[in-house]
C-alpha positions as CSV (number, residue, x, y, z in Angstrom):
1,A,0.0,0.0,0.0
2,Y,2.8,2.4,0.9
3,V,4.6,1.7,-2.4
4,S,1.4,2.2,-4.3
5,F,0.8,5.6,-2.7
6,Q,4.4,6.6,-3.4
7,L,4.2,5.4,-7.0
8,F,0.9,7.3,-7.5
9,F,2.4,10.6,-6.2
10,S,5.6,10.0,-8.3
11,L,3.6,9.5,-11.5
12,Y,1.1,12.3,-11.2
13,F,2.9,14.8,-8.9
14,P,6.7,14.6,-9.5
15,L,8.7,15.3,-6.4
16,N,11.2,17.5,-8.2
17,D,8.5,20.0,-9.2
18,C,7.5,22.2,-6.3
19,R,4.6,23.6,-8.2
20,S,3.1,20.2,-9.1
21,F,1.0,19.7,-5.9
22,P,-2.1,21.9,-5.7
23,G,-2.5,24.0,-2.5
24,S,1.1,23.7,-1.4
25,V,4.1,26.0,-1.7
26,Y,6.5,23.1,-1.5
27,A,5.3,19.8,-3.0
28,W,7.8,17.4,-1.5
29,S,7.0,18.4,2.1
30,T,3.2,18.1,1.5
31,K,3.4,14.8,-0.2
32,T,5.5,13.4,2.6
33,E,3.0,14.6,5.2
34,L,0.1,13.2,3.2
35,L,1.7,9.8,3.0
36,K,2.0,9.8,6.8
37,L,-1.6,10.9,7.2
38,I,-2.8,8.1,5.0
39,A,-0.7,5.7,7.0
40,Y,-2.2,7.0,10.3
41,F,-5.7,6.7,9.0
42,F,-5.0,3.2,7.8
43,I,-3.8,2.2,11.2
44,F,-6.8,3.8,12.9
45,F,-9.1,2.0,10.4
46,S,-7.3,-1.4,10.9
47,V,-7.3,-1.2,14.7
48,S,-11.0,-0.3,14.6
49,N,-11.8,-3.4,12.7
50,L,-9.3,-5.9,14.1
51,I,-8.9,-5.1,17.8
52,R,-12.6,-5.6,18.7
53,T,-12.6,-8.0,21.6
54,H,-11.7,-7.4,25.2
55,R,-8.8,-9.8,25.1
56,R,-7.3,-8.1,22.1
57,V,-7.7,-4.7,23.6
58,N,-6.0,-5.9,26.8
59,R,-3.1,-7.4,24.9
60,I,-2.3,-4.3,22.8
61,L,-2.7,-2.0,25.9
62,F,-0.4,-4.1,28.0
63,F,2.1,-4.2,25.2
64,I,2.0,-0.4,25.1
65,I,2.5,-0.2,28.9
66,G,5.3,-2.8,28.8
67,T,7.1,-0.8,26.0
68,G,6.7,2.4,27.9
69,F,8.0,0.8,31.1
70,V,11.1,-0.4,29.3
71,M,11.7,3.1,27.8
72,G,11.2,4.6,31.2
73,I,13.8,2.3,32.7
74,F,16.3,3.1,30.0
75,Y,15.8,6.8,30.5
76,L,16.3,6.6,34.2
77,V,19.4,4.5,33.7
78,R,20.8,7.1,31.3
79,Y,19.7,9.9,33.7
80,F,22.2,8.5,36.3
81,G,25.0,8.4,33.7
82,I,24.9,4.7,32.9
83,P,24.9,3.8,29.1
84,A,21.6,2.4,28.0
85,P,19.6,2.2,24.7
86,R,17.9,5.4,23.5
87,G,14.2,5.8,22.8
88,L,13.1,9.1,21.4
89,I,15.9,11.5,20.9
90,N,14.1,14.7,22.0
91,K,13.3,14.9,25.7
92,D,10.1,16.8,25.1
93,H,8.8,14.1,22.8
94,Y,10.0,11.4,25.2
95,S,7.9,13.0,27.9
96,G,4.9,13.3,25.6
97,Y,5.1,9.6,24.8
98,L,5.5,8.5,28.5
99,A,2.6,10.8,29.6
100,M,0.2,8.9,27.3
101,V,1.4,5.5,28.4
102,V,1.3,6.4,32.1
103,C,-2.4,7.5,31.7
104,V,-3.2,4.2,30.0
105,A,-1.6,2.3,32.9
106,L,-3.5,4.4,35.5
107,G,-6.8,3.4,33.9
108,F,-6.2,-0.2,34.8
109,L,-5.9,0.7,38.5
110,F,-9.6,1.5,38.5
111,V,-10.6,-2.0,37.5
112,P,-11.9,-3.7,40.6
113,I,-9.9,-6.6,42.0
114,A,-13.0,-8.8,42.0
115,E,-13.2,-8.3,38.2
116,H,-9.8,-9.9,37.7
117,G,-11.4,-13.3,37.9
118,R,-12.5,-12.8,34.4
119,E,-10.2,-14.5,31.9
120,S,-9.1,-11.3,30.2
121,H,-7.8,-9.8,33.4
122,R,-5.9,-12.6,35.1
123,S,-2.6,-11.1,34.0
124,S,-3.1,-7.6,35.4
125,P,-2.1,-7.4,39.0
126,H,-2.5,-3.9,40.4
127,F,0.9,-3.7,42.0
128,M,2.8,-4.3,38.7
129,V,0.7,-1.7,36.9
130,F,1.2,0.7,39.8
131,F,4.9,0.1,39.8
132,S,5.2,0.6,36.0
133,A,3.2,3.8,36.2
134,T,5.4,5.2,39.0
135,V,8.6,4.4,37.1
136,M,7.3,5.9,33.8
137,A,6.0,9.0,35.5
138,S,9.3,9.5,37.4
139,A,11.2,9.2,34.0
140,L,8.7,11.7,32.6
141,F,9.6,14.3,35.2
142,C,13.3,13.6,34.9
143,T,13.2,14.6,31.2
144,H,12.8,18.2,32.6
145,S,10.2,18.8,29.9
146,R,7.9,21.5,31.3
147,G,5.3,20.9,28.6
148,G,5.4,17.2,29.4
149,M,5.0,17.7,33.1
150,F,2.2,20.2,32.9
151,S,0.3,18.3,30.3
152,F,0.5,15.1,32.4
153,I,-0.8,17.0,35.5
154,A,-3.6,18.4,33.4
155,A,-4.5,15.0,32.1
156,L,-4.6,13.7,35.7
157,I,-7.0,16.4,36.6
158,F,-9.2,15.5,33.6
159,M,-9.1,11.8,34.6
160,M,-10.1,12.7,38.1
161,A,-13.1,14.7,36.8
162,L,-14.2,11.7,34.7
163,A,-13.8,9.3,37.7
164,F,-15.8,11.6,40.0
165,S,-18.6,11.7,37.3
166,K,-19.1,7.9,37.7
167,E,-20.4,6.5,41.0
168,S,-18.7,3.2,40.4
169,L,-15.3,5.0,40.1
170,R,-15.8,7.7,42.6
171,S,-14.8,5.4,45.5
172,K,-11.5,4.7,43.9
173,S,-10.5,8.3,43.3
174,W,-7.9,8.0,46.1
175,I,-5.8,6.1,43.5
176,F,-4.7,9.5,42.0
177,F,-3.4,10.7,45.3
178,I,-1.5,7.5,46.0
179,V,0.1,7.6,42.6
180,M,1.1,11.3,43.0
181,A,2.5,10.6,46.4
182,A,4.5,7.7,45.0
183,I,5.8,9.8,42.2
184,G,6.7,12.6,44.6
185,L,8.6,10.3,46.9
186,T,10.5,8.8,44.0
187,L,11.5,12.2,42.7
188,L,12.7,13.3,46.2
189,W,14.9,10.2,46.2
190,I,16.2,10.8,42.7
191,G,16.6,14.6,43.3
192,I,13.9,17.1,42.7
193,E,16.0,20.3,42.7
194,P,16.9,20.2,38.9
195,I,13.2,19.7,38.1
196,L,12.1,22.7,40.1
197,Q,14.9,24.8,38.6
198,R,13.8,23.9,35.2
199,I,10.2,24.8,35.9
200,A,11.3,28.2,37.3
201,T,12.7,29.2,33.9
202,I,9.5,28.8,32.0
203,Q,8.5,32.5,32.0
204,V,11.9,33.7,30.8
205,E,12.5,31.0,28.2
206,I,9.0,31.0,26.6
207,T,9.5,34.6,25.4
208,S,13.3,34.2,24.6
209,R,14.6,35.2,21.2
210,Y,17.2,32.5,21.4
211,F,16.8,28.8,20.5
212,G,13.7,27.3,22.2
213,G,11.7,30.5,22.8
214,R,8.1,29.7,21.9
215,V,6.5,33.2,21.3
216,P,8.8,34.1,18.3
217,I,8.0,30.7,16.7
218,W,4.3,31.1,17.3
219,Q,4.5,34.6,15.7
220,T,6.1,33.0,12.7
221,A,3.2,30.6,12.3
222,L,0.7,33.4,12.6
223,N,2.6,35.5,10.0
224,I,2.3,32.5,7.5
225,A,-1.4,32.2,8.3
226,K,-1.9,35.8,7.4
227,D,-0.5,35.3,3.9
228,Y,-2.4,32.0,3.4
229,P,-5.6,32.5,5.3
230,A,-8.1,30.3,3.5
231,F,-6.3,27.0,2.6
232,G,-2.9,27.5,4.2
233,S,0.5,26.9,2.7
234,G,0.2,23.2,2.5
235,F,0.9,20.3,4.9
236,G,4.5,20.2,6.3
237,T,5.6,23.5,4.7
238,F,6.2,25.5,7.9
239,G,9.9,24.6,7.9
240,N,10.2,25.8,4.3
241,L,8.7,29.2,5.2
242,S,9.8,29.8,8.7
243,G,12.9,31.7,7.8
244,K,11.0,34.1,5.6
245,Y,8.2,34.9,8.1
246,E,10.1,34.9,11.4
247,P,9.6,38.2,13.3
248,F,13.3,38.8,13.5
249,R,16.4,37.0,12.2
250,T,17.8,34.2,14.3
251,P,20.7,31.8,13.7
252,H,18.3,28.8,14.1
253,W,16.0,27.0,11.7
254,Y,12.6,25.7,13.0
255,S,11.0,22.8,11.2
256,H,7.8,23.0,13.2
257,A,5.8,25.7,15.1
258,H,6.1,24.1,18.5
259,C,2.3,24.3,18.7
260,D,0.4,21.7,16.6
261,F,-2.7,23.9,16.5
262,L,-0.9,27.0,15.1
263,E,0.9,24.8,12.6
264,F,-2.4,23.3,11.4
265,I,-3.7,26.8,10.9
266,S,-0.6,27.9,8.9
267,D,-0.6,24.6,6.9
268,T,-4.3,24.2,6.2
269,G,-5.7,27.7,6.7
270,V,-9.0,28.6,8.4
271,I,-11.0,26.2,6.3
272,G,-8.8,23.2,6.9
273,F,-8.4,23.9,10.6
274,S,-12.2,24.3,10.9
275,I,-12.7,20.8,9.4
276,I,-10.2,19.3,11.7
277,F,-11.8,21.0,14.7
278,I,-15.3,19.8,13.8
279,L,-14.0,16.2,13.4
280,C,-12.4,16.4,16.8
281,L,-15.6,17.7,18.3
282,V,-17.6,14.9,16.7
283,Y,-15.2,12.3,18.0
284,M,-15.3,13.7,21.6
285,A,-19.1,13.9,21.5
286,I,-19.3,10.2,20.4
287,A,-16.7,9.1,23.0
288,L,-18.2,11.1,25.9
289,R,-21.7,9.9,25.1
290,G,-20.5,6.3,25.1
291,F,-18.7,6.9,28.4
292,I,-21.8,8.4,30.0
293,N,-24.0,5.5,28.9
294,R,-21.6,2.7,30.2
295,H,-21.6,1.3,33.7
296,D,-19.3,-1.7,33.5
297,P,-16.3,-1.0,35.8
298,I,-13.8,-2.6,33.4
299,V,-15.0,-0.5,30.4
300,L,-15.1,2.7,32.6
301,G,-11.7,2.1,34.1
302,V,-9.9,1.4,30.9
303,S,-11.7,4.2,29.0
304,V,-10.6,6.7,31.8
305,G,-7.0,5.8,31.0
306,L,-7.5,6.2,27.3
307,F,-9.2,9.6,27.8
308,G,-6.3,10.7,29.9
309,A,-3.8,9.6,27.3
310,L,-5.5,11.6,24.6
311,A,-5.9,14.6,26.9
312,A,-2.1,14.5,27.7
313,I,-1.2,14.6,24.0
314,F,-3.8,17.3,23.4
315,F,-2.5,19.6,26.2
316,H,1.1,19.0,25.2
317,S,0.3,20.0,21.6
318,F,-0.2,23.6,22.8
319,T,3.6,24.0,23.4
320,D,5.2,21.3,21.1
321,F,4.8,19.3,17.9
322,N,4.3,15.8,19.3
323,L,1.6,14.9,16.7
324,R,4.3,15.5,14.0
325,I,6.4,12.7,15.5
326,P,5.4,9.4,13.8
327,S,5.8,7.3,16.9
328,Q,3.4,9.5,18.9
329,A,1.0,9.9,15.9
330,V,0.8,6.2,15.5
331,L,0.2,5.7,19.3
332,S,-2.5,8.4,19.2
333,A,-4.2,6.7,16.2
334,I,-4.2,3.4,18.0
335,L,-5.6,4.9,21.2
336,L,-8.3,6.8,19.4
337,A,-9.6,3.6,17.8
338,L,-9.3,1.6,21.0
339,L,-11.3,4.1,23.0
340,L,-14.3,3.9,20.6
341,N,-14.1,0.1,20.5
342,I,-13.8,-0.4,24.3
343,L,-16.8,1.8,24.8
344,K,-18.8,-0.5,22.6
345,L,-17.7,-3.8,24.0
346,N,-20.3,-6.2,25.4
347,L,-18.3,-7.9,28.2
348,K,-21.2,-10.1,29.3
349,A,-21.6,-11.8,25.9
350,S,-20.6,-15.4,26.3
351,N,-19.7,-15.9,22.7
352,G,-17.0,-13.1,22.7
353,K,-19.0,-11.0,20.3
354,E,-16.9,-8.5,18.4
355,L,-18.0,-4.9,18.1
356,S,-16.4,-1.9,16.4
357,V,-17.1,1.5,15.2
358,I,-16.5,0.7,11.5
359,D,-17.5,-2.9,10.7
360,L,-16.2,-3.8,7.3
361,S,-14.6,-7.1,8.3
362,G,-16.4,-9.0,5.6
363,F,-14.8,-6.7,3.0
364,I,-11.2,-6.8,4.3
365,K,-9.1,-9.9,4.6
366,F,-7.8,-10.2,8.1
367,R,-4.3,-11.4,7.3
368,F,-3.7,-8.7,4.6
369,V,-4.8,-5.9,6.9
370,K,-2.7,-7.3,9.7
371,A,0.4,-7.5,7.6
372,I,0.0,-4.0,6.2
373,T,-0.7,-2.5,9.6
374,S,2.3,-4.2,11.1
375,F,4.5,-2.8,8.3
376,F,3.3,0.7,8.9
377,I,3.7,0.5,12.7
378,V,7.3,-0.8,12.4
379,V,8.3,1.7,9.8
380,L,6.7,4.8,11.4
381,M,7.6,4.0,15.0
382,S,11.2,3.6,14.0
383,V,11.4,7.2,12.6
């Protein structure tokens, strides 16, 4: 599928012709971003159709938690100066990834112990999930990413609000305080002074004219949007125009606007951003309505974690470009599909009935979709 898309663009929109792609000031960047968007949609579509049972949802979520736990361990080992494999190179993106995974893990802590007798929850002891979440959250704060830290805290508050809205989860809201206490004690043991010093610099650095200052980069995105107000300059073209539209000359080049929402406005214009905004509102309306109508403690607990993960990447997108990182975009697409599917699961069905938002299983061959999806996930998460 990826080769077919690439061949199509190469035949009809040659990469060496910057004027060959409509609605874009730089064809190569737009084509590259569109290929990624097609891949993300294909992953979302595939997960929606293939991960439709409680057992499959559990397996993929525990795989995500396990991967995040290993990445957290590696980061903490490197934090103490011991050589270890690297995950994501940028610390801000590392924190964004860990924030999502920690929220997913916290959701499982809301699942009542009595429910673990079900076959799909025999391998989910609370202590292991709690320990994994504490390790990953500690690694998140040790990245010193202020956007990652604040977005994680905001996601926790959102999860608490969801938990308080459900009577079956309200009695377990103390879990948040236990987790935060465990994270705080771990950070005191590791050393919290560098973290506090990093947070204290936020007001000065966010307006800085030097590398990393957010306000000048945001002004650049707004300047681009002023010249391309309707349809934008094209997907992925911010880096090609940032030097021309920056408010003042700097020795640094910025490939992204460090705010996904402003970059969407500069890339797609008011019309494109409005379409994206409406789609997001429709998704949230469907998800929240499903959450309100469900009462099963397993569904509610897991969905609270998924809501929190999506909230974390949403809040972090105000100060960074995590959605432009393939590994996080892939994870977001997977979690978006899983949230809708888990809210439609019928756990009391004895025949393991499968439910999904988009049911085209009779049209798609299972093994073909599985192979293509695996290919996209391996390629994009390695970028």
